[in-house]
N, C-alpha and C positions, 0 to 999 in steps of 0.2 A: 299340080305341084311338079315341075320336071326333075329329072333325074341330079342335078347340081343343086336344085333347095331341097332335094331330098338329104342326098349325102351331106349338106352343113347342117342339117337338122338333125340327123344321126350326129356327127360332131360333137353338136350343142350338147345334147341330151348325154351323149358319152362323159363328156367332161364333168357334166354337173353331176351324174350319178358316182363317177371319182370323187370327186370333192367331198359330197356327203358321205361317202364309205373311209374317207382319210381316218385314219386314226392319228395324227398328229400332224404339224402344220409341215414340217421337213416332206412329209410323203405326198401334202396336197401341194407343195409346191415342184414336186416333182412331176406328179400329174398335170400342169396348167405347162410347164414345158413341153411334156410330151402332147398334150392336145394343141400348140401353137406351133408348132414345130414344120407343121405339112405347110404352115403360110410361110415360110421364110423365118421364122424370127427366130432368131440367135441368141437374145439377152431381154432379162424383164428388170424392173424394177418399180416396186409395190409399195408404197407407203400409207398409212392412216395417222391424224392427228389431230388436236382438238384445236377449231378454229381460234386464231387468236381476237378476241374480240374488245375494239377499238375504245380504250377509257379503263379497261379491265386492269385488274391487279395482275393478272395473270398471262398479258399481252406476250409478255417477255419470255414467258416459260413455255416449251414445247413439251407435251407430253404424247408420247407415240410410237410409233414402228417403222423400221424401214429393211425389205429385203430385197437383193441385186442379184442377177448373174453379169454383170457387164462387165467389160475386162478389164481382167485383173490391174489395179489401182486407179482406177479411174474415178472413183466415188470418194477414194481416199486423197487425190490430185482436188479434185473439186473441195472438198473441207478443208484441205490445207491451205490452200488460197482464197478461201473465205467465199469461194462461188457457189456455193451448195444453194445460197439458200438466195442467189442473185440469178439463176438457172429463168432463163424466158419460161420456159414452157412448166415448170413448176410454180411461177408467179401467175400465167395465165391460167392455170388448171383450178386456183381460187376462186377465180371471179367468172368461171366460163363451165357451164356446165356441158358443153357441147363437145364432141373429141377435137383433140387438137393435133394437126399432122404437122409433123417437124419439118422447116425449110432451111434456108442458105440464109441465114439472118446475116450475114455479110453483105445481103442486097435488100435488108428490111430498114423502112424509117422508122420502124417502132420501137427497134430496140436500141434501150440506152447505152452508155459507154460500158455500165459494169456488165450490163448482158451479154454484150459483145467479148466481152472478157472470159465470159463462161462460156461463148460458144467455142470463143479460142482453143479452151482444154477438150470443148467435144472434138475438134477437128483433131488436135494433136494425137487422140485415143482413136479417132476413126469413129466415133458415136451420132451418124449423123441423120441415117433414114430412119424412120418411125412415126409414132403418135401417143399422144399419152391422153387418157381417158378419165378425165375428173369426174368423182359423186360427189352427193353429201350424205350425212347422217345423223339422227338425234336433232332435227327440226333445224338443220343445219349448222348445230355447234362443233360438230365433226367435217370431217374432209378426206377424202382419199381420193389416188393416183394412184393408174395403173400404168406403163408405159412399156409398150414393145420396140426392141430394134432389132431392124432386118438388116444385117450387115453386107449381103452380098446383092442389096439392089440399090440403084441409083435414084435421085429424088423422083424421075420420071418413073421409073420400075416400079418404086414404093406406090405413085399414084396410081398405077394400073390395077397392081396387087391389091390394094385398098377399095376401089370402088368395086374387084367381085365378091372382096373376103373381109372388108371392113362391119360389115354387121355381124359377123358370126364372131370375129375376134371380139367385137362392140360385148356381145351378148356373154362368151366366155367369160370376160374379164370381169365384167358385172357378176358373175354365178361366183366365180373365184371370192370378189370381193367380200361379197355378201355370207358363202360360207364361213371363209376365213374369220369373220368378226361375229357372226353369230355362233361358231362351233367351237372355235380356238382362241377366244380372247383368252381364258384366263390360263394359257399355255403360255402366255406372253407375259402376263400379269396374275400371278400364282397367288389371290389374296387365299386366305386361311378361312372357314366358315365362321370364325368368333369376330374376323378383322370386315369381313361383309357385314356380318352383325351388327358391329359398332360403328363402322361407317353409315348404315340405312340409319341408325338413331341417331347420327347427327344431322343427319338431313332434316329429321321433325324438329332440329332445333335444341335436343338435349344435350346437355353440357356433361365433361367425363365423371364431371360428380355424382351425378343422376344416373348415367349407364351403368355406372359401378353399382349404385341401390339398386337397380333395375335386375341387373343380370347377378347381383349376390357376388359382386367381383371387388377387391380391391383397387381404389382409384388410381393406384401408380401402374398396377397390370392393366387397366384400360388405356392409361398414355402411354404404356410401353406397344400395345396393339397398336393403337392410331400412328405410333411413330413406325412402327414396322410398314404398316399398310401406306405411310406416305413415300418409304424409301421404294417401295415395290411397287409403286404407280409413278416414279421419278418427278413428284412431285416436289415443289417449292415450299406451300406450304398444307396447312389441316383441308383450309378451302378448295386450294386449287385438288388435293386429293378426292376430296370428297364429288367436286365436279365432272373430275377424272373418271371414277368410276360411275358416274352416272351415266355420262356422255358416250363410252365406252361399253355399256351394258351389265358391268359387273356388278350392279345392284339394281333394284327397280324398287320403288318405292309405294 
């Protein structure tokens, strides 16, 4: 191992150590910015969600999380114009496990009209060079993506940087994703122990009346816990709430 490889290995190990010692998501978010800054990364976009299942009753409802540190107003502009879901790299990340290097979509034959309009928003805010790193979890029922933006690099400059540092960036992003989901999921979905227990009983096929009898509670109390859990999980239905809790590792059968 040469000096360059040793330095990168040390950076990766230091980042993982910082992530594991982070007390909350904000501290982790700060650490990942610090870890990636030496590579010229100046903005991040991270999120995870349930993957919509074809033919499923929850395919039109999203449960998940998004964090970002891109230019002020950028994400709001994407959402306001309806372009967030049409983002070319967001769509590609759902079906491609390999790193996706951003390019000039005005030169692409693969982008459709809506994706080109989304790219125009990118151009307006100067969000052009970077990469999106997809991942899946929970046997493919959950998906995450970590995007890095390098505001001071051209497309050619980013390609050169990525050839040298892409694997280190990928490993840091992967470690961040795993640590965030394993260590801090309850920070985003703060289910109470009783709500977790009742959702777990629902996975066993028990009805609220049966759960109430088992836990020595009133049926109305059980129903209130279920409704509270559904709201916290941003779920449209109780079934979706149970699925979200399972996929995000908030309950374990």
